[in-house]
Each structure stands twice: as C-alpha cells, then as structure tokens.
N, CA, C and O atoms as a CHARMM CRD file, in Angstrom:
* protein
*
  300
    1    1 MET  N      0.10000  52.36500  17.73400 PROA 1      0.00000
    2    1 MET  CA    -1.19300  52.10900  17.16100 PROA 1      0.00000
    3    1 MET  C     -1.01600  51.36000  15.84400 PROA 1      0.00000
    4    1 MET  O     -0.06500  51.59900  15.10000 PROA 1      0.00000
    5    2 ARG  N     -1.92800  50.47200  15.57500 PROA 2      0.00000
    6    2 ARG  CA    -1.86400  49.64400  14.37400 PROA 2      0.00000
    7    2 ARG  C     -2.30200  50.42800  13.14900 PROA 2      0.00000
    8    2 ARG  O     -3.14600  51.32100  13.22200 PROA 2      0.00000
    9    3 LYS  N     -1.70100  50.06400  12.01500 PROA 3      0.00000
   10    3 LYS  CA    -2.04800  50.72100  10.76200 PROA 3      0.00000
   11    3 LYS  C     -3.05200  49.90800   9.96100 PROA 3      0.00000
   12    3 LYS  O     -3.66600  50.43200   9.03100 PROA 3      0.00000
   13    4 SER  N     -3.23400  48.61600  10.31100 PROA 4      0.00000
   14    4 SER  CA    -4.18200  47.77800   9.56000 PROA 4      0.00000
   15    4 SER  C     -5.02800  46.96300  10.52500 PROA 4      0.00000
   16    4 SER  O     -4.73300  46.87400  11.71700 PROA 4      0.00000
   17    5 GLU  N     -6.08200  46.37200   9.98500 PROA 5      0.00000
   18    5 GLU  CA    -7.00500  45.56800  10.78600 PROA 5      0.00000
   19    5 GLU  C     -6.62400  44.08200  10.78800 PROA 5      0.00000
   20    5 GLU  O     -7.27400  43.28000  11.45800 PROA 5      0.00000
   21    6 ARG  N     -5.59800  43.72000  10.06100 PROA 6      0.00000
   22    6 ARG  CA    -5.20300  42.31700   9.95100 PROA 6      0.00000
   23    6 ARG  C     -4.43300  41.87100  11.18500 PROA 6      0.00000
   24    6 ARG  O     -3.75900  42.66400  11.84300 PROA 6      0.00000
   25    7 VAL  N     -4.55200  40.57500  11.48200 PROA 7      0.00000
   26    7 VAL  CA    -3.88400  40.02000  12.66100 PROA 7      0.00000
   27    7 VAL  C     -2.39900  39.81000  12.39600 PROA 7      0.00000
   28    7 VAL  O     -1.56400  40.11800  13.24700 PROA 7      0.00000
   29    8 PHE  N     -2.06400  39.27900  11.20100 PROA 8      0.00000
   30    8 PHE  CA    -0.66600  39.01000  10.87100 PROA 8      0.00000
   31    8 PHE  C     -0.20600  39.96400   9.77800 PROA 8      0.00000
   32    8 PHE  O     -0.98600  40.37600   8.91900 PROA 8      0.00000
   33    9 SER  N      1.07100  40.30400   9.82900 PROA 9      0.00000
   34    9 SER  CA     1.63200  41.19700   8.81000 PROA 9      0.00000
   35    9 SER  C      1.88300  40.41100   7.52500 PROA 9      0.00000
   36    9 SER  O      1.78100  39.18500   7.50100 PROA 9      0.00000
   37   10 HSD  N      2.21200  41.13700   6.46600 PROA 10     0.00000
   38   10 HSD  CA     2.48600  40.50400   5.17200 PROA 10     0.00000
   39   10 HSD  C      3.68800  39.56200   5.27800 PROA 10     0.00000
   40   10 HSD  O      3.66300  38.46500   4.72100 PROA 10     0.00000
   41   11 ALA  N      4.72000  39.97500   5.97400 PROA 11     0.00000
   42   11 ALA  CA     5.91800  39.15000   6.12500 PROA 11     0.00000
   43   11 ALA  C      5.60400  37.86600   6.91100 PROA 11     0.00000
   44   11 ALA  O      6.12100  36.79700   6.58800 PROA 11     0.00000
   45   12 GLU  N      4.76800  37.97700   7.92700 PROA 12     0.00000
   46   12 GLU  CA     4.39200  36.78500   8.70700 PROA 12     0.00000
   47   12 GLU  C      3.55900  35.81700   7.88000 PROA 12     0.00000
   48   12 GLU  O      3.74200  34.60300   7.97500 PROA 12     0.00000
   49   13 ARG  N      2.64800  36.34200   7.07200 PROA 13     0.00000
   50   13 ARG  CA     1.84900  35.47800   6.20300 PROA 13     0.00000
   51   13 ARG  C      2.72400  34.80100   5.16000 PROA 13     0.00000
   52   13 ARG  O      2.53500  33.62000   4.86500 PROA 13     0.00000
   53   14 GLN  N      3.66400  35.52500   4.60700 PROA 14     0.00000
   54   14 GLN  CA     4.56500  34.96900   3.61000 PROA 14     0.00000
   55   14 GLN  C      5.45000  33.88000   4.22700 PROA 14     0.00000
   56   14 GLN  O      5.68800  32.84800   3.60000 PROA 14     0.00000
   57   15 ALA  N      5.92700  34.10100   5.42500 PROA 15     0.00000
   58   15 ALA  CA     6.74700  33.09900   6.10700 PROA 15     0.00000
   59   15 ALA  C      5.91700  31.83800   6.39200 PROA 15     0.00000
   60   15 ALA  O      6.42300  30.72300   6.26700 PROA 15     0.00000
   61   16 ALA  N      4.66800  32.01000   6.76700 PROA 16     0.00000
   62   16 ALA  CA     3.80500  30.85700   7.03700 PROA 16     0.00000
   63   16 ALA  C      3.56100  30.04600   5.76600 PROA 16     0.00000
   64   16 ALA  O      3.52800  28.81600   5.81300 PROA 16     0.00000
   65   17 VAL  N      3.38900  30.72300   4.63800 PROA 17     0.00000
   66   17 VAL  CA     3.18900  30.01400   3.36900 PROA 17     0.00000
   67   17 VAL  C      4.43800  29.22400   3.01200 PROA 17     0.00000
   68   17 VAL  O      4.33600  28.06600   2.60700 PROA 17     0.00000
   69   18 TRP  N      5.61100  29.82200   3.15400 PROA 18     0.00000
   70   18 TRP  CA     6.85300  29.11000   2.84700 PROA 18     0.00000
   71   18 TRP  C      7.06000  27.91100   3.77900 PROA 18     0.00000
   72   18 TRP  O      7.54300  26.86600   3.34200 PROA 18     0.00000
   73   19 ILE  N      6.70700  28.05200   5.02400 PROA 19     0.00000
   74   19 ILE  CA     6.82400  26.93500   5.97000 PROA 19     0.00000
   75   19 ILE  C      5.89500  25.79700   5.55700 PROA 19     0.00000
   76   19 ILE  O      6.28800  24.63200   5.61100 PROA 19     0.00000
   77   20 LEU  N      4.67800  26.11500   5.14900 PROA 20     0.00000
   78   20 LEU  CA     3.74300  25.07100   4.69900 PROA 20     0.00000
   79   20 LEU  C      4.23500  24.38000   3.43200 PROA 20     0.00000
   80   20 LEU  O      4.11700  23.16200   3.29800 PROA 20     0.00000
   81   21 VAL  N      4.78800  25.16400   2.50100 PROA 21     0.00000
   82   21 VAL  CA     5.31700  24.57000   1.26100 PROA 21     0.00000
   83   21 VAL  C      6.48400  23.65200   1.57200 PROA 21     0.00000
   84   21 VAL  O      6.56200  22.54700   1.03500 PROA 21     0.00000
   85   22 LEU  N      7.38800  24.09200   2.42600 PROA 22     0.00000
   86   22 LEU  CA     8.53400  23.26100   2.78500 PROA 22     0.00000
   87   22 LEU  C      8.09900  21.99900   3.53600 PROA 22     0.00000
   88   22 LEU  O      8.66200  20.92600   3.31500 PROA 22     0.00000
   89   23 ALA  N      7.11600  22.11500   4.41100 PROA 23     0.00000
   90   23 ALA  CA     6.62000  20.93200   5.12900 PROA 23     0.00000
   91   23 ALA  C      6.00300  19.93200   4.16200 PROA 23     0.00000
   92   23 ALA  O      6.19100  18.72500   4.31700 PROA 23     0.00000
   93   24 ALA  N      5.26900  20.41700   3.16900 PROA 24     0.00000
   94   24 ALA  CA     4.67700  19.52900   2.17300 PROA 24     0.00000
   95   24 ALA  C      5.76400  18.84600   1.34700 PROA 24     0.00000
   96   24 ALA  O      5.66500  17.65100   1.07000 PROA 24     0.00000
   97   25 LEU  N      6.80100  19.58900   0.95100 PROA 25     0.00000
   98   25 LEU  CA     7.89700  19.00500   0.17500 PROA 25     0.00000
   99   25 LEU  C      8.65500  17.95000   0.96900 PROA 25     0.00000
  100   25 LEU  O      9.00300  16.90200   0.42600 PROA 25     0.00000
  101   26 VAL  N      8.91200  18.20700   2.23300 PROA 26     0.00000
  102   26 VAL  CA     9.60100  17.22800   3.07600 PROA 26     0.00000
  103   26 VAL  C      8.74800  15.97700   3.23400 PROA 26     0.00000
  104   26 VAL  O      9.27400  14.86400   3.20700 PROA 26     0.00000
  105   27 THR  N      7.44800  16.14300   3.39700 PROA 27     0.00000
  106   27 THR  CA     6.55600  14.99700   3.53300 PROA 27     0.00000
  107   27 THR  C      6.52200  14.15800   2.26500 PROA 27     0.00000
  108   27 THR  O      6.61500  12.93300   2.32900 PROA 27     0.00000
  109   28 VAL  N      6.39000  14.80200   1.12300 PROA 28     0.00000
  110   28 VAL  CA     6.35500  14.08200  -0.15300 PROA 28     0.00000
  111   28 VAL  C      7.68400  13.37400  -0.39900 PROA 28     0.00000
  112   28 VAL  O      7.69800  12.21800  -0.82400 PROA 28     0.00000
  113   29 ALA  N      8.78600  14.04200  -0.14100 PROA 29     0.00000
  114   29 ALA  CA    10.10000  13.41500  -0.33000 PROA 29     0.00000
  115   29 ALA  C     10.26700  12.22500   0.60400 PROA 29     0.00000
  116   29 ALA  O     10.79700  11.19100   0.19800 PROA 29     0.00000
  117   30 GLY  N      9.82700  12.35700   1.83100 PROA 30     0.00000
  118   30 GLY  CA     9.91400  11.23900   2.77300 PROA 30     0.00000
  119   30 GLY  C      9.08300  10.05500   2.33600 PROA 30     0.00000
  120   30 GLY  O      9.52200   8.91100   2.44900 PROA 30     0.00000
  121   31 LEU  N      7.88400  10.31600   1.83600 PROA 31     0.00000
  122   31 LEU  CA     7.03800   9.21900   1.34800 PROA 31     0.00000
  123   31 LEU  C      7.65200   8.53900   0.13500 PROA 31     0.00000
  124   31 LEU  O      7.59300   7.31600   0.01300 PROA 31     0.00000
  125   32 MET  N      8.23900   9.32000  -0.76200 PROA 32     0.00000
  126   32 MET  CA     8.85500   8.73500  -1.95000 PROA 32     0.00000
  127   32 MET  C     10.05600   7.86300  -1.57300 PROA 32     0.00000
  128   32 MET  O     10.21900   6.76700  -2.10900 PROA 32     0.00000
  129   33 VAL  N     10.88000   8.33700  -0.67000 PROA 33     0.00000
  130   33 VAL  CA    12.03500   7.54900  -0.23500 PROA 33     0.00000
  131   33 VAL  C     11.56900   6.28900   0.47900 PROA 33     0.00000
  132   33 VAL  O     12.10800   5.20800   0.24600 PROA 33     0.00000
  133   34 GLU  N     10.58300   6.41900   1.33500 PROA 34     0.00000
  134   34 GLU  CA    10.07800   5.26300   2.08400 PROA 34     0.00000
  135   34 GLU  C      9.48100   4.22000   1.14900 PROA 34     0.00000
  136   34 GLU  O      9.68400   3.02400   1.35900 PROA 34     0.00000
  137   35 GLN  N      8.75200   4.64300   0.12600 PROA 35     0.00000
  138   35 GLN  CA     8.13300   3.70800  -0.80100 PROA 35     0.00000
  139   35 GLN  C      9.17700   3.05000  -1.70000 PROA 35     0.00000
  140   35 GLN  O      8.99800   1.90200  -2.10600 PROA 35     0.00000
  141   36 SER  N     10.24800   3.74600  -2.01500 PROA 36     0.00000
  142   36 SER  CA    11.24900   3.16900  -2.91100 PROA 36     0.00000
  143   36 SER  C     12.19800   2.21300  -2.19300 PROA 36     0.00000
  144   36 SER  O     12.75500   1.32100  -2.83300 PROA 36     0.00000
  145   37 TRP  N     12.39800   2.36900  -0.90200 PROA 37     0.00000
  146   37 TRP  CA    13.34100   1.52200  -0.17300 PROA 37     0.00000
  147   37 TRP  C     12.68200   0.39700   0.59100 PROA 37     0.00000
  148   37 TRP  O     13.36000  -0.55800   0.97100 PROA 37     0.00000
  149   38 ARG  N     11.39000   0.47400   0.82900 PROA 38     0.00000
  150   38 ARG  CA    10.71500  -0.51400   1.66600 PROA 38     0.00000
  151   38 ARG  C     10.07700  -1.57800   0.80200 PROA 38     0.00000
  152   38 ARG  O      9.48300  -1.26600  -0.22900 PROA 38     0.00000
  153   39 ARG  N     10.19100  -2.82800   1.20600 PROA 39     0.00000
  154   39 ARG  CA     9.51900  -3.90900   0.51800 PROA 39     0.00000
  155   39 ARG  C      8.04600  -3.90100   0.91700 PROA 39     0.00000
  156   39 ARG  O      7.70500  -3.43600   2.00500 PROA 39     0.00000
  157   40 PRO  N      7.17000  -4.40800   0.05100 PROA 40     0.00000
  158   40 PRO  CA     5.75200  -4.41700   0.40700 PROA 40     0.00000
  159   40 PRO  C      5.49400  -5.29800   1.63000 PROA 40     0.00000
  160   40 PRO  O      6.11500  -6.34700   1.80200 PROA 40     0.00000
  161   41 SER  N      4.59400  -4.86200   2.44600 PROA 41     0.00000
  162   41 SER  CA     4.26800  -5.59600   3.65900 PROA 41     0.00000
  163   41 SER  C      3.41700  -6.81000   3.33500 PROA 41     0.00000
  164   41 SER  O      2.45800  -6.72400   2.56800 PROA 41     0.00000
  165   42 LEU  N      3.76900  -7.92400   3.91600 PROA 42     0.00000
  166   42 LEU  CA     2.98200  -9.14000   3.75200 PROA 42     0.00000
  167   42 LEU  C      2.21300  -9.46800   5.02900 PROA 42     0.00000
  168   42 LEU  O      1.65500 -10.55800   5.16000 PROA 42     0.00000
  169   43 GLY  N      2.18600  -8.55300   5.93900 PROA 43     0.00000
  170   43 GLY  CA     1.43900  -8.77000   7.16400 PROA 43     0.00000
  171   43 GLY  C      2.29700  -9.39400   8.24100 PROA 43     0.00000
  172   43 GLY  O      3.48700  -9.63300   8.03600 PROA 43     0.00000
  173   44 PRO  N      1.69800  -9.65700   9.38600 PROA 44     0.00000
  174   44 PRO  CA     2.47600 -10.18000  10.51700 PROA 44     0.00000
  175   44 PRO  C      3.01400 -11.58800  10.28100 PROA 44     0.00000
  176   44 PRO  O      4.03100 -11.95100  10.87200 PROA 44     0.00000
  177   45 ASP  N      2.36500 -12.39600   9.43400 PROA 45     0.00000
  178   45 ASP  CA     2.80700 -13.77000   9.21800 PROA 45     0.00000
  179   45 ASP  C      3.64900 -13.92700   7.96900 PROA 45     0.00000
  180   45 ASP  O      4.08200 -15.04100   7.67400 PROA 45     0.00000
  181   46 GLY  N      3.89900 -12.86800   7.22400 PROA 46     0.00000
  182   46 GLY  CA     4.69600 -12.95700   6.01600 PROA 46     0.00000
  183   46 GLY  C      3.97800 -13.71100   4.91600 PROA 46     0.00000
  184   46 GLY  O      2.75300 -13.66600   4.81300 PROA 46     0.00000
  185   47 ILE  N      4.75000 -14.40400   4.09900 PROA 47     0.00000
  186   47 ILE  CA     4.17900 -15.12200   2.96700 PROA 47     0.00000
  187   47 ILE  C      3.32100 -16.29800   3.43600 PROA 47     0.00000
  188   47 ILE  O      2.45200 -16.75600   2.69400 PROA 47     0.00000
  189   48 ASP  N      3.54700 -16.78800   4.64200 PROA 48     0.00000
  190   48 ASP  CA     2.75900 -17.91700   5.15700 PROA 48     0.00000
  191   48 ASP  C      1.28100 -17.56200   5.30400 PROA 48     0.00000
  192   48 ASP  O      0.43300 -18.45400   5.34800 PROA 48     0.00000
  193   49 ALA  N      0.97000 -16.29000   5.38000 PROA 49     0.00000
  194   49 ALA  CA    -0.43200 -15.89400   5.51500 PROA 49     0.00000
  195   49 ALA  C     -1.21500 -16.16800   4.23600 PROA 49     0.00000
  196   49 ALA  O     -2.44300 -16.23300   4.27000 PROA 49     0.00000
  197   50 TYR  N     -0.51600 -16.33200   3.09800 PROA 50     0.00000
  198   50 TYR  CA    -1.19100 -16.55600   1.83100 PROA 50     0.00000
  199   50 TYR  C     -1.31300 -18.03800   1.47500 PROA 50     0.00000
  200   50 TYR  O     -1.85600 -18.37400   0.42300 PROA 50     0.00000
  201   51 VAL  N     -0.82400 -18.91400   2.32500 PROA 51     0.00000
  202   51 VAL  CA    -0.92300 -20.34900   2.09700 PROA 51     0.00000
  203   51 VAL  C     -2.19000 -20.83700   2.78000 PROA 51     0.00000
  204   51 VAL  O     -2.38700 -20.63500   3.97900 PROA 51     0.00000
  205   52 PHE  N     -3.04800 -21.48600   1.98900 PROA 52     0.00000
  206   52 PHE  CA    -4.31600 -21.93800   2.53500 PROA 52     0.00000
  207   52 PHE  C     -4.27200 -23.44500   2.76600 PROA 52     0.00000
  208   52 PHE  O     -3.71400 -24.18600   1.95600 PROA 52     0.00000
  209   53 ALA  N     -4.84500 -23.88100   3.83900 PROA 53     0.00000
  210   53 ALA  CA    -4.92100 -25.31300   4.13300 PROA 53     0.00000
  211   53 ALA  C     -6.04300 -25.92900   3.31000 PROA 53     0.00000
  212   53 ALA  O     -7.04800 -25.28100   3.01800 PROA 53     0.00000
  213   54 ALA  N     -5.85600 -27.18700   2.94200 PROA 54     0.00000
  214   54 ALA  CA    -6.89300 -27.89900   2.19400 PROA 54     0.00000
  215   54 ALA  C     -8.08600 -28.15600   3.11400 PROA 54     0.00000
  216   54 ALA  O     -7.91400 -28.34400   4.31900 PROA 54     0.00000
  217   55 PRO  N     -9.28300 -28.16400   2.55200 PROA 55     0.00000
  218   55 PRO  CA   -10.45100 -28.48900   3.37600 PROA 55     0.00000
  219   55 PRO  C    -10.31800 -29.89400   3.95300 PROA 55     0.00000
  220   55 PRO  O     -9.68000 -30.74800   3.33700 PROA 55     0.00000
  221   56 PRO  N    -10.89700 -30.15000   5.10700 PROA 56     0.00000
  222   56 PRO  CA   -10.77900 -31.47300   5.72000 PROA 56     0.00000
  223   56 PRO  C    -11.30400 -32.57400   4.79500 PROA 56     0.00000
  224   56 PRO  O    -12.38200 -32.44500   4.21400 PROA 56     0.00000
  225   57 GLY  N    -10.54600 -33.63900   4.66800 PROA 57     0.00000
  226   57 GLY  CA   -10.95500 -34.77200   3.85600 PROA 57     0.00000
  227   57 GLY  C    -10.51200 -34.68300   2.40600 PROA 57     0.00000
  228   57 GLY  O    -10.72100 -35.63900   1.65900 PROA 57     0.00000
  229   58 VAL  N     -9.91900 -33.59500   1.97600 PROA 58     0.00000
  230   58 VAL  CA    -9.47100 -33.43900   0.59600 PROA 58     0.00000
  231   58 VAL  C     -7.96300 -33.65800   0.57300 PROA 58     0.00000
  232   58 VAL  O     -7.21000 -32.88200   1.16100 PROA 58     0.00000
  233   59 LEU  N     -7.52600 -34.71000  -0.10300 PROA 59     0.00000
  234   59 LEU  CA    -6.10900 -35.00800  -0.18400 PROA 59     0.00000
  235   59 LEU  C     -5.50300 -34.57500  -1.50600 PROA 59     0.00000
  236   59 LEU  O     -4.34100 -34.17200  -1.55000 PROA 59     0.00000
  237   60 ASP  N     -6.27700 -34.65100  -2.59300 PROA 60     0.00000
  238   60 ASP  CA    -5.75900 -34.30300  -3.90300 PROA 60     0.00000
  239   60 ASP  C     -6.88600 -33.68400  -4.71400 PROA 60     0.00000
  240   60 ASP  O     -8.01700 -34.16800  -4.68400 PROA 60     0.00000
  241   61 ALA  N     -6.58200 -32.62900  -5.42700 PROA 61     0.00000
  242   61 ALA  CA    -7.60200 -31.98100  -6.24600 PROA 61     0.00000
  243   61 ALA  C     -7.57200 -32.59200  -7.64200 PROA 61     0.00000
  244   61 ALA  O     -6.53400 -32.59500  -8.30400 PROA 61     0.00000
  245   62 ARG  N     -8.70000 -33.10200  -8.08000 PROA 62     0.00000
  246   62 ARG  CA    -8.83500 -33.67900  -9.41600 PROA 62     0.00000
  247   62 ARG  C    -10.08800 -33.10900 -10.06100 PROA 62     0.00000
  248   62 ARG  O    -11.04400 -32.76700  -9.36400 PROA 62     0.00000
  249   63 PRO  N    -10.09200 -33.00100 -11.39700 PROA 63     0.00000
  250   63 PRO  CA   -11.28700 -32.51000 -12.06600 PROA 63     0.00000
  251   63 PRO  C    -12.45800 -33.47400 -11.87400 PROA 63     0.00000
  252   63 PRO  O    -12.26600 -34.68700 -11.79100 PROA 63     0.00000
  253   64 VAL  N    -13.65500 -32.93100 -11.80600 PROA 64     0.00000
  254   64 VAL  CA   -14.84300 -33.76100 -11.63600 PROA 64     0.00000
  255   64 VAL  C    -15.08500 -34.58500 -12.88000 PROA 64     0.00000
  256   64 VAL  O    -15.44600 -35.75900 -12.79600 PROA 64     0.00000
  257   65 MET  N    -14.88800 -33.97300 -14.03100 PROA 65     0.00000
  258   65 MET  CA   -15.12300 -34.66700 -15.28500 PROA 65     0.00000
  259   65 MET  C    -13.96700 -34.35500 -16.22800 PROA 65     0.00000
  260   65 MET  O    -13.59200 -33.19400 -16.38800 PROA 65     0.00000
  261   66 ALA  N    -13.40100 -35.38600 -16.85400 PROA 66     0.00000
  262   66 ALA  CA   -12.28000 -35.17400 -17.76600 PROA 66     0.00000
  263   66 ALA  C    -12.78100 -34.52900 -19.04500 PROA 66     0.00000
  264   66 ALA  O    -13.93000 -34.72200 -19.44300 PROA 66     0.00000
  265   67 SER  N    -11.90200 -33.75400 -19.69000 PROA 67     0.00000
  266   67 SER  CA   -12.27600 -33.13800 -20.95500 PROA 67     0.00000
  267   67 SER  C    -12.35700 -34.21000 -22.03800 PROA 67     0.00000
  268   67 SER  O    -11.68900 -35.23700 -21.91600 PROA 67     0.00000
  269   68 PRO  N    -13.15600 -34.01100 -23.10000 PROA 68     0.00000
  270   68 PRO  CA   -13.36300 -35.04900 -24.11500 PROA 68     0.00000
  271   68 PRO  C    -12.08100 -35.48700 -24.82700 PROA 68     0.00000
  272   68 PRO  O    -11.99900 -36.64400 -25.24000 PROA 68     0.00000
  273   69 GLY  N    -11.09700 -34.63900 -24.98700 PROA 69     0.00000
  274   69 GLY  CA    -9.89100 -34.99300 -25.69200 PROA 69     0.00000
  275   69 GLY  C     -8.87300 -35.72400 -24.83500 PROA 69     0.00000
  276   69 GLY  O     -7.87000 -36.20600 -25.36000 PROA 69     0.00000
  277   70 SER  N     -9.10200 -35.82100 -23.53200 PROA 70     0.00000
  278   70 SER  CA    -8.09200 -36.43900 -22.68600 PROA 70     0.00000
  279   70 SER  C     -8.67400 -37.60400 -21.89600 PROA 70     0.00000
  280   70 SER  O     -8.45600 -37.69500 -20.68700 PROA 70     0.00000
  281   71 LEU  N     -9.39700 -38.48200 -22.54500 PROA 71     0.00000
  282   71 LEU  CA    -9.94300 -39.65900 -21.86000 PROA 71     0.00000
  283   71 LEU  C     -8.86400 -40.71700 -21.74800 PROA 71     0.00000
  284   71 LEU  O     -8.44700 -41.30800 -22.74400 PROA 71     0.00000
  285   72 ASN  N     -8.42400 -40.94300 -20.54000 PROA 72     0.00000
  286   72 ASN  CA    -7.41400 -41.96200 -20.25700 PROA 72     0.00000
  287   72 ASN  C     -8.11600 -43.12500 -19.58100 PROA 72     0.00000
  288   72 ASN  O     -8.45300 -43.04900 -18.39900 PROA 72     0.00000
  289   73 VAL  N     -8.33600 -44.18500 -20.31300 PROA 73     0.00000
  290   73 VAL  CA    -9.11000 -45.30600 -19.79800 PROA 73     0.00000
  291   73 VAL  C     -8.29200 -46.09800 -18.80500 PROA 73     0.00000
  292   73 VAL  O     -8.85900 -46.60000 -17.83400 PROA 73     0.00000
  293   74 GLY  N     -7.01500 -46.23600 -18.98700 PROA 74     0.00000
  294   74 GLY  CA    -6.21500 -47.10200 -18.15600 PROA 74     0.00000
  295   74 GLY  C     -5.75500 -46.47800 -16.84600 PROA 74     0.00000
  296   74 GLY  O     -5.23100 -47.20000 -15.99900 PROA 74     0.00000
  297   75 THR  N     -5.91700 -45.22000 -16.64200 PROA 75     0.00000
  298   75 THR  CA    -5.37300 -44.61100 -15.43300 PROA 75     0.00000
  299   75 THR  C     -6.40400 -44.31800 -14.41800 PROA 75     0.00000
  300   75 THR  O     -6.08600 -43.80200 -13.34700 PROA 75     0.00000
C-alpha cells in the first residue's frame, strides 16, 4: 500500500530535475561550440547573393548634379 498520494517519489523527482539540468547544459554547450566554430551563413548562393545587377540601360552611375566646389568644365 502506498504511503503518499504523489505519483513519483522524491528520488524520482530529483533525478528528473537533474536530467533536465544536464540536458539544458549540453544544449547550451553545443550551441556555444557550434556558434564559435561555424562561419556565418551567406545562403545557398554565398557572397554572390549580395551582388546586385545594374538596372537595364544603366552603364555607369554618375551624380545628377555636381557639387558647387567641384565644377569641372573640361571633363
């Protein structure tokens, strides 16, 4: 016959808490190691994904209006 109304004994509850703490520590340690050894992801295309093509018809980017101090009449 049981002496208490609880489902798990004190030792079982204590073991479950230690298992949860250890699982959390292993997870945190794994994430820290993974973040320190892995290079940041640049996606499936790598650095090429960040290169943008010029809009059609644009060959060279130039300012619309030159600044007042840099008026080059001959060029």
